[in-house]
C-alpha positions in Angstrom: 100.6 116.5 104.0 102.5 114.5 101.6 104.7 112.6 103.3 107.5 110.8 101.8 108.0 107.2 102.8 107.1 106.2 106.3 109.0 103.4 107.9 107.5 100.0 107.1 107.7 96.8 109.0 106.5 93.3 108.4 104.8 90.2 109.7 107.9 89.4 111.8 106.9 92.4 113.9 103.8 90.7 115.3 105.1 90.6 118.9 106.4 94.1 118.4 103.1 95.5 117.3 101.6 94.3 120.6 104.4 95.0 123.0 105.6 98.3 121.7 102.4 99.9 120.4 102.5 103.5 121.6 99.7 106.1 121.4 101.9 108.6 123.1 105.2 107.8 124.9 106.7 104.3 124.8 109.5 102.3 126.4 112.4 104.6 126.4 115.4 102.4 126.7 118.2 102.3 129.3 118.5 106.1 129.6 114.9 106.2 130.9 114.3 103.4 133.3 111.3 105.2 134.9 109.5 105.5 131.5 109.1 108.5 129.3 105.6 109.4 130.3 107.0 110.9 133.5 109.4 113.1 131.6 106.7 114.9 129.7 104.7 115.7 132.9 107.8 116.6 135.0 108.9 119.5 132.7 112.4 119.9 131.3 114.9 117.5 132.8 118.3 119.2 132.8 120.3 116.0 133.4 119.3 114.8 129.9 120.3 118.0 128.1 123.2 117.6 125.7 124.7 115.2 123.2 124.2 114.7 119.4 121.1 113.0 118.0 122.0 111.1 114.8 119.3 110.5 112.3 119.6 108.5 109.0 117.7 108.7 105.7 118.6 107.7 102.2 118.1 111.2 100.9 117.0 114.7 102.0 113.3 115.6 101.9 113.3 118.5 99.5 113.4 122.2 100.1 114.0 123.5 103.6 111.5 126.4 103.0 108.6 125.8 105.4 106.1 127.7 103.3 106.8 125.3 100.4 107.9 121.9 101.7 105.0 119.5 102.0 106.6 116.2 103.2 106.7 114.5 106.5 110.5 114.2 106.8 111.0 118.0 106.9 107.7 118.8 108.6 108.8 116.6 111.4 112.1 118.5 111.7 110.3 121.9 111.3 108.6 121.4 114.6 111.8 122.2 116.3 112.7 125.1 114.0 109.6 127.2 113.3 106.5 128.6 115.0 103.1 130.0 113.9 100.5 131.9 115.8 99.1 128.6 117.1 100.6 125.2 117.5 99.5 121.6 118.1 100.5 120.7 121.7 104.0 119.1 121.6 103.2 116.0 123.6 102.5 112.4 122.7 99.1 110.8 122.5 95.6 112.2 121.9 96.5 115.5 123.4 98.8 116.2 120.5 95.7 117.2 118.5 95.0 120.0 121.0 95.6 123.6 119.8 97.6 126.0 122.0 98.8 129.6 121.6 102.3 129.8 120.2 103.6 133.1 119.0 100.3 134.5 120.1 99.9 135.2 123.8 96.5 133.5 123.9 93.9 131.8 121.7 92.4 134.4 119.3 89.4 136.5 119.9 86.9 135.4 117.3 84.2 137.8 116.0 80.6 136.9 116.4 80.2 136.1 112.7 83.3 133.8 112.8 85.0 135.8 110.1 87.7 137.6 112.1 90.5 136.3 114.4 92.4 138.7 116.5 95.8 137.6 118.0 97.9 139.5 120.5 101.6 138.8 119.7 104.0 137.6 122.4 106.8 140.1 123.2 110.4 139.1 123.4 110.4 136.2 121.0 113.4 136.3 118.7 114.4 134.8 115.4 117.6 132.8 115.1 119.1 135.9 113.4 118.5 138.0 116.5 115.5 140.2 115.4 112.4 140.3 117.6 109.2 138.9 116.1 106.8 141.8 115.2 103.4 142.1 113.7 105.0 143.2 110.4 106.7 139.8 110.3 103.3 138.1 110.6 101.8 140.1 107.8 104.8 139.6 105.5 104.7 135.8 106.2 101.1 135.4 105.3 101.7 137.4 102.1 104.7 135.2 101.3 102.5 132.1 101.4 101.0 133.4 98.1 104.1 135.0 96.7 106.0 131.7 96.7 102.8 129.9 95.4 102.8 127.7 98.4 101.0 124.3 97.8 98.1 125.2 100.2 97.8 128.9 99.3 94.7 128.1 97.2 93.2 125.7 99.7 94.0 126.2 103.4 94.4 129.9 103.2 92.2 130.7 100.3 89.5 132.1 102.6 91.5 135.1 103.7 90.2 138.4 102.4 92.4 139.2 99.4 93.7 135.7 98.9 91.8 135.1 95.6 93.7 138.0 94.0 96.9 136.7 95.5 96.5 133.2 94.0 95.9 134.7 90.6 98.8 137.2 90.7 101.2 135.9 93.4 104.0 138.4 93.0 101.6 141.3 93.4 100.0 139.9 96.6 98.8 142.2 99.3 96.6 141.3 102.2 96.0 144.8 103.5 92.4 143.9 104.3 93.0 140.3 105.1 95.8 140.3 107.6 95.8 143.6 109.5 98.4 144.6 112.0 98.0 147.1 114.8 101.4 148.0 116.0 100.2 150.1 118.9 98.2 147.2 120.3 100.7 144.5 119.1 97.8 142.6 117.5 97.1 140.9 114.1 93.6 140.4 112.8 93.0 137.9 110.1 89.7 138.5 108.2 88.0 135.7 106.3 85.6 135.9 103.4 83.5 133.2 105.1 83.7 131.5 108.5 86.0 128.4 108.5 85.7 126.1 111.4 89.1 124.5 110.5 91.0 127.7 110.2 92.7 127.6 113.6 94.0 124.1 112.8 95.5 125.4 109.5 97.4 128.2 111.4 99.3 125.5 113.4 100.9 124.0 110.2 104.4 124.8 108.9 102.9 126.6 105.9 101.7 129.3 108.3 105.1 129.6 110.0 106.1 133.2 110.9 109.4 134.1 109.2 111.5 137.3 109.2 109.8 139.9 107.0 112.9 140.2 104.8 112.9 136.5 103.8 113.0 136.5 99.9 109.8 135.7 98.1 111.1 132.6 96.4 111.8 129.1 97.4 115.0 129.1 99.6 115.8 125.5 98.7 118.9 124.5 100.6 119.5 127.9 102.2 118.3 127.9 105.8 115.8 130.4 107.0 116.3 131.4 110.7 113.1 130.6 112.6 112.0 131.0 116.2 112.3 127.4 117.5 114.9 125.9 119.7 117.0 124.8 116.7 118.2 126.4 113.5 119.8 124.8 110.5 123.6 125.3 110.3 123.8 123.7 106.9 121.7 121.6 104.5 122.7 119.4 101.6 119.9 117.0 100.6 122.5 114.6 99.3 124.7 114.6 102.4 123.4 116.1 105.6 121.1 118.5 107.5 122.7 119.8 110.7 120.7 121.5 113.4 122.2 123.5 116.2 120.7 125.3 119.1 119.1 128.7 118.3 121.2 131.0 120.5 118.2 133.4 120.8 115.7 130.8 121.9 114.1 131.1 125.4 111.2 128.8 126.1 108.0 130.8 126.3 105.5 127.9 126.3 106.4 124.3 127.0 103.2 123.1 125.4 103.7 125.0 122.2 107.5 125.0 121.8 109.5 123.1 124.5 113.2 123.5 124.9 115.1 120.7 123.1 117.3 118.1 124.7 120.1 117.3 122.2 122.8 120.0 121.6 122.9 119.0 117.9 120.7 117.0 115.6 122.5 115.6 112.6 120.4 114.1 109.8 122.8 112.2 107.5 121.8 111.1 104.0 123.3 108.4 101.7 123.2 105.1 103.6 121.0 102.4 102.3 118.2 101.3 104.7 120.1 98.1 105.3 123.2 100.0 106.4 121.2 102.5 108.4 119.5 99.7 110.4 122.9 98.2 111.2 124.2 101.6 112.3 121.2 101.9 114.7 121.8 98.4 116.1 125.5 99.2 116.6 124.8 102.5 118.3 126.3 104.5 115.4 123.0 106.1 114.6 119.8 106.7 116.6 116.9 106.4 114.1 116.1 105.3 110.6 113.6 107.2 108.4 113.4 104.8 105.5 111.5 101.5 105.1 113.0 98.7 107.1 114.5 96.0 104.9 112.4 92.8 104.8 115.4 90.6 105.7 116.0 92.5 109.0 112.4 92.4 110.3 112.7 89.1 112.2 115.8 90.3 113.9 114.3 93.6 114.9 111.1 92.0 116.1 112.9 89.6 118.4 116.3 91.1 119.5 115.4 94.7 119.4 111.6 94.8 120.2 112.1 97.3 123.0 113.7 99.8 120.5 110.8 99.7 118.1 107.6 101.7 118.5 104.4 101.1 116.4 101.7 103.7 116.0 98.5 103.9 113.9 98.5 106.7 111.3 95.7 108.8 109.7 97.1 108.2 106.2 97.0 106.2 103.0 99.2 105.2 100.1 97.7 105.8 96.7 98.2 105.9 92.9 97.5 109.4 91.4 96.3 109.0 87.8 96.8 111.9 85.5 93.3 112.7 84.3 94.6 115.1 81.7 96.8 112.6 79.8 96.0 109.4 78.0 95.0 106.8 78.9 93.7 108.1 82.3 91.8 111.0 80.8 89.2 108.2 80.2 87.3 107.3 83.4 86.9 103.7 82.2 90.7 103.4 82.0 91.0 104.7 85.6 88.3 102.4 86.8 90.0 99.5 85.0 93.2 99.9 87.1 91.1 100.3 90.2 89.5 96.9 89.5 92.9 95.3 88.6 94.9 96.3 91.7 95.2 93.5 94.4 95.4 95.6 97.6 96.2 92.5 99.7 99.3 91.9 97.5 100.4 95.5 98.0 99.9 95.3 101.8 102.3 92.3 101.7 104.9 94.4 99.8 104.7 97.1 102.5 105.2 94.6 105.3 102.0 92.7 106.0 98.8 92.9 107.9 100.4 93.9 111.2 101.5 97.3 109.8 99.0 98.0 107.0 95.4 97.4 106.0 93.9 97.5 102.4 92.1 100.7 101.7 88.8 100.9 99.9 88.2 104.6 100.6 90.0 107.8 100.3 89.2 108.9 103.8 91.1 106.6 106.3 89.4 105.2 109.4 89.4 107.7 112.2 89.0 110.7 109.9 85.6 112.4 110.2 83.4 111.4 107.3 84.9 108.0 106.8 82.3 105.5 105.6 82.7 101.7 105.4 82.1 101.1 101.8 84.1 99.1 99.3 83.2 99.5 95.7 86.4 97.8 94.4 86.6 94.9 97.0 88.7 92.3 95.1 90.8 92.4 91.9 88.8 91.5 88.8 91.1 91.3 85.8 88.3 90.3 83.4 86.3 93.4 84.3 89.5 95.5 84.1 90.3 94.3 80.6 86.7 94.9 79.5 86.9 98.5 80.7 90.2 99.0 79.0 88.6 98.0 75.7 85.6 100.2 76.3 87.9 103.2 76.9 89.6 102.7 73.6 93.0 102.9 75.2 94.2 99.3 74.8 97.8 99.1 73.7 98.8 102.6 74.8 102.1 103.2 76.5 102.1 104.0 80.3 105.0 105.0 82.5 104.9 104.4 86.2 107.1 106.9 88.2 108.4 105.9 91.6 111.0 106.9 94.1 114.2 104.9 94.4 113.4 103.2 97.8 112.9 99.5 97.9 109.2 99.5 98.9 108.2 102.1 96.3 110.1 100.3 93.6 108.4 97.0 94.5 104.9 98.5 94.4 105.8 100.4 91.2 106.9 97.2 89.5 103.6 95.5 90.6 101.6 98.4 89.1 103.6 98.1 85.9 103.0 94.4 85.6 99.3 94.9 86.3 99.0 97.5 83.6 100.6 95.0 81.2 98.1 92.3 82.2 95.1 94.5 81.4 96.2 95.6 78.0 98.8 98.4 78.2 102.5 98.7 77.3 103.9 99.7 80.6 107.4 100.7 81.9 108.8 101.7 85.3 110.7 105.0 85.8 112.7 105.2 89.0 113.9 108.7 90.2 115.7 110.0 93.3 113.6 110.2 96.4 114.6 113.8 97.1 113.0 115.0 93.8 110.2 112.5 93.4 107.4 114.4 95.1 108.0 117.7 93.3 108.5 115.9 90.0 105.2 114.0 90.1 103.3 117.3 91.0 104.5 119.2 88.0 102.2 118.5 85.0 105.0 119.6 82.6 106.7 116.3 83.4 103.8 114.4 82.0 103.6 111.8 84.7 100.8 109.4 83.9 100.7 107.4 87.1 102.9 107.4 90.2 103.1 106.0 93.8 102.5 108.5 96.5 101.3 108.8 100.1 99.1 111.3 102.1 99.3 111.8 105.8 96.7 114.0 107.6 97.7 117.6 108.2 94.9 117.6 110.8 91.9 115.3 111.4 89.4 116.5 108.8 87.9 115.1 105.6 88.7 118.3 103.7 92.4 117.7 104.3 92.2 114.6 102.1 89.4 115.2 99.6 89.6 119.0 99.1 93.4 119.3 99.3 94.1 116.3 97.0 91.3 116.7 94.5 89.9 120.2 94.4 90.3 122.4 91.3 92.2 125.0 93.5 94.8 122.4 94.4 95.8 121.9 90.7 98.5 124.4 89.7 99.6 123.8 86.1 103.4 124.0 85.6 104.1 124.1 89.4 106.2 121.8 91.6 103.7 122.7 94.3 100.5 121.2 92.7 99.3 118.8 95.4 96.4 117.7 93.1 98.8 115.4 91.3 96.0 113.9 89.2 95.1 117.3 87.8 91.5 116.4 88.6 88.8 119.2 88.5 85.1 118.5 88.8 83.2 121.7 89.6 80.2 119.8 90.8 82.4 117.9 93.3 84.0 121.2 94.3 80.6 122.8 95.0 79.6 119.8 97.2 82.9 120.0 99.1 82.3 123.7 99.7 78.8 122.9 101.0 80.2 120.2 103.4 82.8 122.7 104.8 80.0 125.3 105.3 77.7 122.7 107.0 80.6 121.7 109.3 80.2 125.0 111.2 76.6 124.1 112.3 76.0 120.4 111.9 79.1 118.2 112.0 77.2 114.9 111.7 75.4 116.1 108.5 78.7 117.4 107.1 80.4 114.1 107.8 77.6 112.3 106.0 78.2 114.6 103.0 81.9 113.9 103.0 81.2 110.2 103.0 79.1 110.5 99.9 81.7 112.7 98.2 84.4 110.1 99.1 82.3 107.4 97.4 81.7 109.4 94.2 85.4 110.3 94.0 86.4 106.7 94.5 84.2 105.6 91.7 85.6 108.4 89.4 89.1 107.0 90.3 91.4 110.0 89.8 93.4 108.4 92.6 93.4 104.7 93.6 93.7 104.0 97.4 96.1 101.2 98.2 96.4 100.8 102.0 96.5 102.6 105.3 99.9 102.3 107.1 101.2 102.2 110.7 104.4 104.0 111.7 107.3 102.0 113.1 110.1 103.9 114.7 113.4 102.0 115.2 115.7 103.8 117.6 119.0 103.1 119.2 119.4 101.7 122.7 120.6 105.0 124.1 117.5 106.9 123.0 115.1 107.9 125.8 111.9 109.9 126.2 110.2 108.6 123.0 106.9 110.4 122.3 104.7 110.0 119.3 102.8 113.1 118.1 99.7 112.2 116.1 100.2 115.2 113.9 104.0 115.3 113.3 105.2 111.8 114.5 108.2 111.2 116.7 109.1 114.4 118.6 112.8 114.6 117.6 113.7 117.5 119.8 112.4 115.7 122.9 114.6 112.6 122.6 117.2 112.0 125.2 120.6 110.8 124.0 122.4 111.6 127.2 
């Protein structure tokens, strides 16, 4: 999942990173003297129901349409708004990777050949608009994934029977043989062209959310779509505010899949600088900051407010997508030159230091199956980089570096610009609003040569990094939902990735070894340049209790206590 900018922290948080590290729940503040881990095991605690949770970010995180949005800010929020057939268990810690039935009554019946999944739909679940969820809604939702040209329609859901035709002609999409409803039995059967061991995981993502069948087949943007979760959006202005209120038709059907929320309202305000937002949290005027923590506040947070900060390791990396279809990065030597020139240790310092980030040599982060400990670009070598620029025949060309308007992104962008100048290019920095940055850099019509981006695991699998970011199917010319930002397409690599995904069904160790080899070859080709792997730091107000960190979707917003 792309994930806009995660909160960063610096060396001043050394004590914090030891004292407040949280694989699941963490110190919960005065409202929770007994500790939040007891809350998750004790069920819903009525005495903490109520109040308004106040979140802060510099800008909104793009469209509110769950079939299109691919950023961590809104994916985090979507967990309290939408449901799919399956869900990742909504708890903190390692168990948050466990799959549980959500809108389905139970885990699916899988055919012996692994190509068919049959789900029995729960009865009585209603959308925020009042209509009961039916098998027709499920079928329409899967077809809508293609009709809106969702960013993962050609990857995650490409294996559904009929999907290939839907990807080619989205508006004419029909999955009459791929997603089959049986109204009499209240079942939905999803048929695949080939077995896919990761398919159940993909069904638990927001892109597979079940929406009302009459939802328009186009990006709904700022117009809220009523879902099935405990909250629904009352209004959304990405320049001002997202307001969530309780879904009047929600009744908890599974605490593991979709627990009842605690706050009566969740107000996500946009517009404050990170500096002002941190002050608001310290003063009790806000409850959480999404954006990078200002460097000049780190020492204060790490000492006076350590109990309000929670640090967690992420399966993620920051990287530079290089447009392989535009000069100068259509030349592999030019891409490799920048890879040799980048000082990853320097970039780590810009993000906040070694306590919250580690230099990345590989595209697959540590902890992701298939990760291998190689480092083919270990230290910056400007002499080698300059030589490669000359070999590429691109010396002196103009290069624009596109970044979002947050402080960390701008700092890294300026460093990349300066580095490009050093190795022989004429480089400039282009800063654009955070709320349009991600869609802007995806669309090849905008002719972005290099940008700064991040990728956070949708689920723990090598394919979620390499196949999603760099497969031919992930490149959609002229689309704001083209997650292969580099526009890279190597059919040989594609075939090898397909082989690895097939092998994963029978021999995971052998598949992981193949993924490691593919990772190394892609790193050498350098369509994207890995920078570092981050940690997440959540800074919350003193009144917040029941903090839980979900490995898939981060802090569980709906489970926070503010009363």
